[in-house]
ROTOR-14703 format. One line per field, with one value per residue: z, y negated, x negated of N, C-alpha, C in turn. Coordinates in Angstrom, 2 decimals, always signed. Example, Ala and Ser with C-alpha at 12.3 -4.5 7.8 and 13.67 -1.06 7.14 Angstrom:
BEGIN
n_up = c(+7.80;+7.08)
n_north = c(+5.69;+2.25)
n_east = c(-13.19;-12.85)
ca_up = c(+7.80;+7.14)
ca_north = c(+4.50;+1.06)
ca_east = c(-12.30;-13.67)
c_up = c(+7.80;+7.87)
c_north = c(+3.30;-0.03)
c_east = c(-13.20;-12.90)
END
This chain:
BEGIN
n_up = c(-31.00;-33.55;-34.91;-36.65;-36.92;-38.53;-38.66;-37.62;-39.70;-41.86;-44.06;-43.37;-42.09;-39.17;-37.04;-34.11;-30.85;-28.84;-30.30;-31.71;-29.35;-28.27;-30.19;-30.54;-28.02;-26.13;-24.42;-21.20;-18.71;-15.88;-14.37;-14.88;-13.45;-10.63;-7.08;-5.02;-2.38;-2.60;-2.10;-3.21;-3.51;-3.13;-3.27;-1.83;-3.13;-2.64;-4.18;-4.10;-4.27;-2.24;+1.14;+4.42;+6.28;+7.96;+8.84;+8.63;+7.52;+7.72;+8.19;+6.52;+4.43;+5.69;+6.50;+4.18;+2.38;+1.60;+1.97;+3.51;+5.10;+5.87;+5.77;+7.37;+8.31;+11.08;+11.54;+11.26;+13.31;+14.20;+12.00;+9.79;+7.93;+5.04;+2.81;+1.05;+2.09;+4.81;+6.78;+6.21;+4.92;+4.70;+4.61;+4.60;+4.48;+7.47;+8.68;+6.55;+3.17;+0.26;-2.37;-5.43;-5.46;-3.27;-0.86;+1.19;+2.18;+2.33;+0.95;+1.46;-0.42;-1.71;-4.61;-7.53;-8.16;-5.72;-4.15;-5.37;-5.02;-2.14;-1.73;-2.67;-0.76;+1.43;+3.34;+3.20;+4.82;+3.71;+4.30;+2.12;+1.18;+0.20;-3.01;-4.47;-7.61;-9.19;-9.88;-9.78;-7.36;-5.38;-5.36;-4.00;-1.51;-0.66;-0.19;+0.80;+3.08;+2.36;+3.51;+6.87;+7.02;+7.82;+5.95;+3.60;+2.22;+1.56;+1.85;+2.12;+0.69;+0.39;-1.98;-2.20;-4.24;-4.79;-4.26;-7.22;-7.85;-8.79;-10.57)
n_north = c(+34.07;+32.59;+29.47;+30.06;+32.95;+36.30;+38.20;+41.69;+42.86;+41.93;+40.30;+37.96;+34.63;+32.73;+29.94;+29.67;+29.03;+27.90;+27.11;+24.50;+22.99;+24.22;+24.02;+21.28;+20.70;+19.68;+21.28;+22.08;+23.68;+25.82;+25.46;+22.73;+21.28;+19.42;+19.28;+16.84;+16.79;+18.27;+19.59;+19.47;+22.05;+22.66;+24.42;+24.33;+25.67;+27.62;+26.85;+28.28;+31.22;+32.75;+31.88;+30.38;+28.64;+25.96;+23.55;+22.17;+19.35;+17.61;+15.23;+12.96;+13.59;+14.34;+11.87;+10.28;+8.65;+10.21;+12.98;+15.82;+17.98;+19.58;+22.58;+24.83;+27.65;+27.44;+26.69;+28.95;+30.94;+34.38;+35.14;+35.04;+36.94;+39.17;+41.87;+45.16;+47.85;+47.25;+44.30;+42.76;+40.89;+37.38;+34.70;+32.08;+31.17;+31.48;+31.48;+32.18;+32.17;+34.43;+34.71;+32.86;+30.90;+31.51;+31.01;+27.93;+25.79;+24.07;+22.12;+20.15;+17.97;+14.94;+14.80;+16.31;+14.70;+13.28;+15.45;+16.74;+14.68;+14.61;+17.23;+16.56;+14.86;+16.66;+17.73;+20.10;+21.62;+23.74;+26.44;+27.77;+31.20;+34.24;+35.60;+38.36;+39.50;+41.51;+45.07;+46.82;+46.59;+47.50;+50.28;+50.98;+49.83;+47.56;+44.80;+41.85;+41.96;+41.19;+41.36;+42.27;+45.02;+47.83;+49.65;+48.58;+49.42;+48.50;+49.78;+52.98;+55.15;+57.71;+58.78;+60.65;+62.82;+62.25;+64.51;+65.54;+64.57;+65.44;+63.62)
n_east = c(+10.95;+12.79;+13.99;+16.18;+18.00;+18.30;+21.07;+21.93;+23.12;+21.97;+22.64;+23.64;+22.82;+22.33;+22.37;+20.34;+21.75;+20.20;+17.97;+17.21;+16.81;+14.68;+12.60;+12.30;+11.52;+13.13;+14.70;+15.64;+13.84;+13.79;+11.57;+11.03;+13.00;+13.84;+14.20;+15.82;+14.49;+12.32;+8.86;+5.55;+3.21;-0.37;-3.41;-6.63;-9.48;-12.29;-15.43;-17.66;-19.34;-20.14;-20.48;-20.88;-18.45;-19.02;-17.70;-14.22;-12.71;-9.62;-8.57;-8.49;-6.88;-4.50;-3.84;-3.09;-0.47;+2.44;+1.71;+2.89;+2.12;-0.98;-2.58;-4.82;-6.64;-6.54;-3.85;-2.10;-2.20;-2.83;-1.26;-2.61;-3.38;-3.34;-2.59;-2.32;-2.62;-3.30;-3.09;-5.87;-7.06;-7.76;-5.49;-6.18;-9.62;-11.64;-14.25;-15.92;-16.52;-15.73;-15.79;-15.47;-12.91;-11.49;-9.30;-9.12;-7.72;-4.41;-2.10;+1.00;+2.95;+4.57;+4.23;+2.50;+0.28;-0.35;-0.82;-3.20;-4.88;-5.02;-6.12;-8.69;-9.73;-10.11;-12.71;-15.18;-17.75;-20.23;-22.47;-24.53;-24.74;-26.66;-26.05;-24.52;-24.81;-24.73;-24.50;-26.59;-28.48;-27.03;-27.14;-29.39;-28.99;-30.04;-28.84;-27.14;-24.46;-21.13;-18.90;-17.04;-17.14;-19.17;-19.88;-19.43;-17.20;-13.99;-11.46;-10.10;-8.02;-5.87;-3.79;-0.89;+1.02;+4.41;+7.28;+9.12;+12.43;+15.79;+17.94)
ca_up = c(-31.79;-34.43;-35.10;-37.39;-36.88;-39.32;-37.89;-37.99;-40.87;-43.07;-45.07;-42.82;-41.25;-38.18;-36.22;-32.71;-30.11;-28.32;-31.26;-31.80;-28.24;-27.94;-31.46;-30.36;-26.63;-25.23;-23.53;-19.84;-18.05;-14.31;-13.70;-15.24;-12.64;-9.24;-6.03;-4.28;-1.15;-2.98;-1.84;-4.35;-2.80;-3.77;-2.43;-2.03;-3.07;-2.56;-5.44;-3.93;-4.31;-0.93;+2.10;+5.80;+6.41;+8.90;+9.22;+7.68;+8.01;+6.99;+8.82;+5.45;+3.46;+6.51;+6.62;+2.92;+2.29;+0.80;+2.44;+4.59;+5.84;+5.47;+6.40;+7.35;+9.28;+12.56;+11.53;+11.20;+14.28;+14.14;+10.80;+8.68;+7.11;+4.16;+2.16;+0.60;+3.09;+6.09;+6.52;+6.72;+3.96;+5.23;+3.78;+4.56;+5.08;+8.71;+8.78;+5.53;+1.59;-0.14;-3.80;-5.92;-5.52;-1.88;-0.42;+2.28;+2.85;+1.45;+1.27;+0.70;-0.82;-2.59;-6.01;-7.99;-8.14;-4.34;-3.51;-5.95;-4.13;-0.91;-1.77;-2.87;+0.46;+2.32;+3.38;+3.68;+5.04;+3.51;+4.31;+1.01;+1.32;-0.83;-4.02;-5.22;-8.96;-10.15;-9.28;-9.47;-6.07;-4.49;-5.43;-3.09;-0.27;-0.10;-0.68;+1.90;+3.47;+2.12;+4.31;+8.09;+7.05;+7.73;+4.74;+2.42;+1.61;+2.08;+2.13;+1.63;+0.68;-0.42;-2.49;-2.24;-5.16;-4.21;-4.94;-7.94;-7.42;-9.68;-10.57)
ca_north = c(+33.95;+31.21;+28.63;+30.68;+34.44;+37.09;+39.31;+43.07;+43.27;+41.67;+39.46;+36.49;+33.93;+31.80;+29.15;+30.07;+27.93;+27.20;+26.85;+23.05;+22.30;+24.85;+23.55;+19.83;+20.28;+18.98;+22.24;+21.82;+25.08;+25.88;+24.75;+21.54;+20.71;+19.00;+19.01;+15.46;+16.90;+19.18;+19.16;+20.20;+22.62;+22.85;+25.05;+24.13;+27.01;+27.80;+26.83;+28.93;+32.78;+33.35;+30.71;+30.08;+27.50;+25.23;+22.58;+21.65;+18.01;+17.40;+14.14;+11.89;+14.21;+13.94;+10.25;+9.95;+8.50;+11.24;+14.29;+16.16;+18.95;+20.18;+23.77;+25.73;+29.01;+27.12;+26.45;+30.08;+31.99;+35.71;+35.33;+34.69;+38.02;+39.86;+43.08;+46.16;+48.79;+46.47;+42.74;+42.52;+39.82;+36.14;+33.87;+30.97;+31.58;+30.95;+31.14;+32.48;+32.49;+35.72;+34.61;+31.66;+30.99;+31.99;+29.85;+27.40;+24.98;+23.96;+20.87;+19.93;+16.61;+14.53;+14.88;+16.97;+13.66;+13.16;+16.79;+16.63;+13.66;+15.18;+18.33;+15.93;+14.27;+17.44;+17.73;+21.36;+21.73;+24.98;+27.02;+28.77;+32.51;+35.03;+35.98;+39.63;+39.17;+42.56;+46.15;+47.74;+46.54;+48.33;+51.63;+50.88;+49.33;+46.12;+43.76;+41.29;+42.17;+40.02;+41.73;+42.72;+46.46;+48.06;+50.53;+47.92;+49.90;+47.69;+50.59;+54.33;+55.67;+59.05;+58.80;+62.11;+62.74;+62.58;+65.53;+65.08;+65.04;+65.36;+62.49)
ca_east = c(+12.41;+12.70;+15.26;+17.28;+17.58;+19.10;+21.84;+21.46;+23.63;+20.94;+23.01;+24.06;+22.01;+22.92;+21.20;+20.30;+22.33;+19.09;+16.86;+16.80;+16.27;+13.42;+11.68;+12.00;+10.93;+14.17;+15.14;+14.97;+13.54;+13.97;+10.52;+11.21;+13.85;+13.22;+15.25;+15.28;+13.65;+11.23;+7.49;+4.57;+2.19;-1.63;-4.42;-7.92;-10.15;-13.75;-16.24;-18.83;-19.20;-20.47;-20.90;-20.29;-17.85;-19.43;-16.50;-13.34;-12.08;-8.60;-8.16;-8.23;-5.75;-3.37;-3.42;-2.57;+0.83;+3.09;+1.29;+3.76;+1.44;-2.30;-2.85;-5.93;-6.50;-6.15;-2.33;-1.46;-2.80;-2.00;-0.35;-3.53;-3.78;-2.39;-3.26;-1.61;-2.47;-3.18;-3.27;-7.12;-7.59;-7.43;-4.80;-7.21;-10.95;-11.92;-15.68;-16.80;-15.72;-16.36;-15.85;-15.03;-11.48;-11.03;-8.31;-9.65;-6.78;-3.39;-1.25;+2.34;+3.06;+5.63;+3.97;+1.36;-0.78;-0.61;-1.44;-4.50;-5.70;-5.19;-7.07;-9.98;-10.08;-10.60;-14.22;-15.62;-19.14;-20.53;-23.78;-24.63;-25.42;-27.11;-25.05;-24.77;-23.96;-24.92;-24.27;-27.67;-28.94;-26.21;-27.69;-30.64;-28.51;-30.76;-28.08;-26.46;-23.11;-20.28;-17.63;-17.54;-17.10;-20.68;-20.06;-18.93;-15.99;-13.05;-10.36;-10.15;-6.72;-5.51;-2.47;-0.38;+2.09;+5.77;+8.04;+10.10;+13.68;+16.69;+19.05)
c_up = c(-32.50;-34.17;-35.63;-37.31;-37.85;-38.52;-38.42;-39.22;-42.13;-44.06;-44.50;-41.87;-40.38;-37.39;-34.63;-31.88;-29.42;-29.00;-31.34;-30.58;-27.85;-28.96;-30.85;-28.86;-25.76;-24.18;-22.15;-19.06;-16.51;-13.78;-14.10;-14.29;-11.25;-8.48;-5.45;-3.12;-1.46;-2.51;-2.80;-3.36;-3.61;-2.79;-2.79;-1.94;-3.21;-4.02;-5.25;-3.85;-2.92;+0.06;+3.30;+5.58;+7.89;+9.70;+8.05;+8.15;+7.01;+7.31;+7.58;+4.63;+4.46;+6.54;+5.32;+2.72;+1.27;+1.07;+3.63;+5.53;+5.13;+6.34;+6.38;+8.28;+10.62;+12.69;+11.40;+12.15;+14.41;+12.86;+9.41;+7.86;+6.13;+3.63;+1.92;+1.81;+4.73;+5.85;+7.07;+5.79;+4.33;+4.04;+3.48;+5.16;+6.51;+8.84;+7.52;+4.27;+1.07;-1.71;-4.20;-6.05;-4.23;-1.38;+1.17;+3.06;+1.82;+1.97;+0.74;+0.70;-1.60;-4.17;-6.33;-7.81;-6.68;-3.78;-4.17;-5.25;-2.76;-0.83;-1.97;-1.57;+1.65;+2.22;+4.08;+3.61;+4.79;+3.66;+3.24;+1.47;+0.13;-1.63;-4.59;-6.36;-9.82;-9.43;-8.86;-7.98;-5.06;-4.40;-4.27;-1.71;+0.16;-0.54;+0.70;+1.89;+3.07;+2.96;+5.88;+8.24;+6.99;+6.48;+3.43;+1.57;+2.40;+2.72;+1.31;+1.66;-0.14;-0.70;-2.84;-3.21;-4.20;-5.03;-6.02;-7.62;-8.64;-9.54;-10.63)
c_north = c(+32.53;+30.63;+29.35;+32.21;+35.15;+38.15;+40.65;+43.41;+43.04;+40.73;+37.95;+35.90;+33.01;+31.14;+29.54;+28.76;+26.91;+26.73;+25.39;+22.55;+22.93;+24.21;+22.00;+19.62;+19.67;+19.95;+22.13;+23.39;+24.85;+25.08;+23.21;+20.60;+20.51;+18.77;+17.62;+15.59;+17.84;+18.42;+20.13;+20.85;+22.76;+23.74;+24.60;+25.37;+26.83;+27.66;+27.63;+30.53;+33.36;+32.25;+30.96;+28.78;+26.82;+24.35;+22.44;+20.44;+17.86;+16.06;+13.03;+12.26;+13.94;+12.59;+9.73;+9.94;+9.56;+12.62;+14.56;+17.24;+19.47;+21.34;+24.52;+27.02;+28.57;+27.03;+27.76;+31.19;+33.22;+36.01;+35.05;+35.99;+38.62;+41.08;+44.04;+47.22;+48.29;+45.22;+42.42;+41.46;+38.41;+35.41;+32.56;+31.29;+30.80;+30.53;+31.47;+32.70;+33.69;+35.67;+33.21;+31.70;+31.42;+30.73;+29.32;+26.54;+24.74;+22.66;+20.81;+18.42;+16.28;+14.69;+15.75;+15.98;+13.56;+14.51;+17.11;+15.77;+14.04;+16.25;+17.69;+15.31;+15.26;+17.70;+19.16;+21.39;+23.22;+25.37;+28.06;+30.01;+33.22;+35.47;+37.37;+39.47;+40.29;+43.87;+47.02;+47.70;+47.48;+49.82;+51.77;+50.39;+48.11;+44.96;+43.09;+41.78;+40.97;+40.38;+42.39;+44.29;+46.92;+49.01;+49.90;+48.45;+49.38;+48.81;+51.97;+54.71;+56.77;+58.85;+60.47;+61.90;+63.06;+63.77;+64.97;+65.47;+64.78;+64.19;+62.85)
c_east = c(+12.34;+14.12;+16.55;+16.94;+18.75;+19.69;+21.62;+22.20;+22.88;+21.42;+23.28;+23.15;+22.81;+21.70;+21.37;+20.90;+21.29;+17.86;+16.40;+16.14;+15.00;+12.33;+11.36;+11.57;+11.94;+14.74;+14.71;+15.00;+13.78;+12.87;+10.40;+12.09;+13.41;+14.23;+14.74;+14.29;+12.46;+9.67;+6.66;+3.38;+0.81;-2.60;-5.72;-8.85;-11.72;-14.41;-17.35;-18.59;-19.31;-21.08;-20.30;-19.59;-18.30;-18.36;-15.51;-12.63;-10.91;-7.89;-7.68;-7.03;-4.54;-2.73;-2.86;-1.17;+1.56;+2.63;+2.21;+3.09;+0.07;-2.49;-4.11;-5.69;-6.10;-4.62;-1.51;-2.04;-1.95;-1.37;-1.40;-4.10;-2.80;-3.18;-2.23;-1.56;-2.43;-3.59;-4.66;-7.79;-6.97;-6.52;-5.67;-8.50;-11.21;-13.21;-16.46;-15.81;-16.50;-16.43;-15.29;-13.48;-10.77;-10.30;-8.87;-8.53;-5.56;-2.68;+0.14;+2.55;+4.29;+5.47;+2.82;+0.04;-1.30;-1.29;-2.74;-5.38;-5.80;-6.24;-8.60;-10.56;-10.31;-12.03;-14.43;-17.16;-19.56;-22.04;-23.91;-25.40;-25.91;-25.84;-25.40;-24.00;-24.46;-24.84;-25.39;-28.33;-28.19;-26.55;-28.72;-30.24;-29.30;-29.89;-27.34;-25.00;-22.18;-18.90;-18.23;-17.52;-18.58;-20.90;-19.94;-17.98;-14.78;-11.80;-10.55;-8.42;-6.31;-4.09;-1.89;+0.90;+3.41;+6.38;+8.99;+11.35;+14.72;+17.63;+20.33)
END
């Protein structure tokens, strides 16, 4: 949408009430607003596609001024799972990362800058594991398992069509 719009009649132009604020960048969006007691969250994600987690050290991040919480799998016992059919995917990786971007830890801090600094202070010791980066070896079954499922099939689900109903 532009600053000026043409009404459906086709002959009259009018200025959009929010046009100047959008064009100049002065319009305040909801994500621009901050609550006085608001905390910023950030997630430490794995930079490795497949690795064992030997240890996670959060002491330095916890000690950083402005950090209110640092969470790992230890902080969510019994609640560390999510998934569509069943909660079998970890929120925070406990002993293994399975892809680049797997969540390892999270922080809550007073600002984005403090949250980013806290993430940099979390020390994770990884033991790199073999990576499967192409599909062809799966045909022959000689690839390392990346999941605890022996068949390497995470989920089988049969969707049954629901009967149509009149409105």
